[in-house]
C-alpha positions as CSV (number, residue, x, y, z in Angstrom):
1,M,-13.8,7.5,31.7
2,K,-13.2,11.7,32.9
3,K,-16.7,13.0,30.2
4,I,-18.3,11.5,34.1
5,N,-19.6,15.2,35.0
6,K,-19.3,15.9,38.1
7,S,-22.6,15.7,39.1
8,I,-21.8,13.1,40.7
9,N,-20.3,14.2,44.3
10,N,-22.3,14.3,46.8
11,K,-25.2,11.3,45.3
12,T,-25.7,8.2,46.8
13,I,-24.7,5.5,43.7
14,L,-25.8,2.4,43.9
15,I,-24.3,0.0,41.3
16,T,-25.4,-3.5,40.7
17,G,-22.5,-6.1,40.1
18,G,-21.0,-4.2,41.6
19,T,-18.2,-7.0,42.6
20,G,-17.6,-7.5,39.1
21,S,-14.8,-6.2,36.8
22,F,-16.2,-2.8,35.5
23,G,-18.2,-2.6,39.2
24,K,-14.9,-2.7,40.7
25,M,-13.0,-0.3,38.6
26,F,-15.6,2.0,38.3
27,V,-15.7,2.0,42.2
28,K,-12.1,2.5,42.3
29,Y,-12.1,5.6,39.6
30,V,-15.1,7.7,41.2
31,L,-13.2,7.2,44.8
32,D,-10.1,8.8,43.3
33,N,-11.6,11.5,41.0
34,Y,-15.3,12.7,42.7
35,K,-16.1,13.0,46.0
36,P,-19.9,10.8,45.8
37,K,-21.7,11.2,49.5
38,K,-21.6,7.6,49.1
39,I,-21.6,4.3,46.8
40,I,-24.0,0.9,47.6
41,I,-22.2,-2.6,46.0
42,F,-24.9,-3.9,45.6
43,S,-24.3,-7.8,44.6
44,R,-25.1,-11.6,46.3
45,D,-20.6,-12.9,46.0
46,E,-19.9,-12.5,49.8
47,L,-16.6,-13.3,49.1
48,K,-16.1,-10.8,46.8
49,Q,-17.1,-8.6,48.6
50,F,-15.7,-8.8,51.4
51,N,-12.6,-9.2,49.1
52,M,-13.0,-5.3,47.9
53,Q,-14.2,-3.9,50.7
54,E,-10.1,-5.2,51.6
55,Q,-8.7,-3.4,48.9
56,L,-10.2,-0.2,49.4
57,K,-10.6,0.5,53.2
58,K,-9.1,3.9,52.7
59,Y,-12.8,5.2,51.2
60,K,-14.5,3.1,54.0
61,K,-16.5,5.6,55.3
62,K,-17.8,6.4,51.7
63,L,-18.7,2.3,50.5
64,R,-21.5,0.0,52.1
65,F,-21.6,-3.3,51.0
66,F,-25.5,-5.0,50.3
67,L,-26.0,-8.7,50.1
68,G,-28.4,-9.3,46.8
69,D,-29.7,-9.7,44.3
70,I,-31.5,-8.0,41.1
71,R,-34.3,-11.1,40.8
72,D,-35.5,-10.9,44.3
73,K,-37.3,-7.5,44.0
74,D,-38.2,-6.7,48.3
75,R,-34.5,-6.7,48.5
76,L,-33.5,-4.6,45.8
77,N,-36.5,-1.6,46.9
78,I,-34.5,-2.0,50.5
79,A,-31.0,-1.6,48.4
80,L,-32.5,1.9,46.9
81,R,-33.6,4.2,49.7
82,D,-32.0,7.2,49.4
83,V,-30.0,6.0,46.4
84,D,-29.6,9.2,43.7
85,I,-28.5,7.5,40.5
86,I,-27.9,3.6,39.9
87,I,-25.5,2.2,37.6
88,H,-26.0,-1.5,36.5
89,A,-24.1,-3.2,36.1
90,A,-25.3,-6.6,37.5
91,A,-25.5,-9.9,34.1
92,L,-25.2,-13.3,33.6
93,K,-22.3,-12.6,30.9
94,Q,-21.7,-16.4,29.8
95,V,-22.5,-16.2,25.9
96,D,-21.9,-20.8,26.3
97,S,-23.8,-21.4,29.8
98,A,-27.1,-18.9,28.3
99,E,-27.1,-21.7,25.7
100,Y,-27.7,-23.8,28.6
101,N,-29.8,-22.6,31.4
102,P,-32.0,-20.4,29.5
103,T,-34.7,-20.0,32.3
104,E,-31.8,-18.6,34.8
105,Y,-30.1,-15.8,32.3
106,V,-34.0,-14.3,31.5
107,K,-34.5,-14.2,35.4
108,T,-31.7,-12.5,35.3
109,N,-31.1,-10.3,32.5
110,V,-34.8,-9.2,32.1
111,I,-36.6,-10.0,34.6
112,G,-33.6,-8.3,36.7
113,A,-33.8,-5.2,34.3
114,Q,-37.2,-4.5,35.2
115,N,-37.2,-5.0,38.9
116,I,-34.4,-2.4,38.6
117,I,-36.7,0.3,36.2
118,E,-39.9,-0.7,38.9
119,C,-38.0,-0.1,41.8
120,S,-36.5,2.3,40.5
121,I,-39.4,4.5,39.7
122,Q,-41.6,3.5,42.6
123,N,-38.4,4.9,44.9
124,N,-37.8,8.2,43.2
125,I,-33.8,7.7,41.5
126,K,-32.7,9.9,39.6
127,K,-30.7,8.6,36.8
128,V,-30.2,4.9,36.0
129,I,-27.6,3.8,33.4
130,A,-27.5,-0.2,32.5
131,L,-24.9,-1.2,30.4
132,S,-25.6,-3.0,27.6
133,T,-23.1,-5.6,25.1
134,D,-21.7,-5.2,22.0
135,K,-23.5,-9.0,21.3
136,A,-27.2,-6.4,22.4
137,S,-27.3,-5.1,18.6
138,S,-27.4,-7.8,16.9
139,P,-28.5,-11.0,18.4
140,I,-27.2,-14.6,17.8
141,N,-27.9,-16.1,20.9
142,L,-29.5,-16.0,24.3
143,Y,-27.1,-13.6,26.2
144,G,-27.1,-11.1,23.5
145,A,-31.2,-11.8,23.0
146,T,-31.5,-11.0,26.9
147,K,-29.6,-8.3,27.2
148,L,-31.7,-6.7,24.2
149,C,-34.1,-6.5,25.7
150,S,-32.8,-5.3,28.8
151,D,-31.2,-3.3,26.1
152,K,-35.4,-2.0,25.0
153,L,-37.4,-2.5,28.7
154,F,-34.7,0.5,29.9
155,V,-35.4,2.8,27.2
156,S,-38.4,2.6,26.5
157,A,-39.0,3.4,31.0
158,N,-38.7,6.9,30.4
159,Y,-41.8,6.6,28.7
160,Y,-43.3,4.2,31.5
161,S,-41.9,6.6,33.9
162,G,-43.0,9.8,32.5
163,K,-39.0,10.8,32.6
164,N,-36.3,11.6,30.9
165,I,-34.0,8.9,33.9
166,F,-32.9,5.9,32.4
167,S,-30.0,5.3,29.5
168,V,-28.4,2.3,28.3
169,V,-24.3,2.6,27.0
170,R,-22.9,0.2,25.3
């Protein structure tokens, strides 16, 4: 991760799914190696947020914890006020669970992605980086299909917004 541009210094970063495994590592790495103005951890799990606050006490002045779900566009719009950069890591990810709960995966991984895009444009976010998965490259299951759809939405959003602010990393 050493190749992160120093342009994240003095920026407000919001990470969706920030209490997940990637989010915890990413937040710690950024706080240890850069000087962000603020990092907002946006997730729907209050216990994981509490535990993360305890683990990162020494950074408490730089951290904000925001309960919310990417499915809730109104809440997302509130969270994105004055944010410069979004790291979108929120997703439902269990392959087996997706087959039994397909609408939940569509609501989170597809509609949630669309909410991120629309709210980012409304809030003039400077950069949005969405995390993908290898399962989106040639999907053979619903999870991979929802992530492929999400990826396509983010890439196409650059045409929709008229700016090159959306990226997908795999």
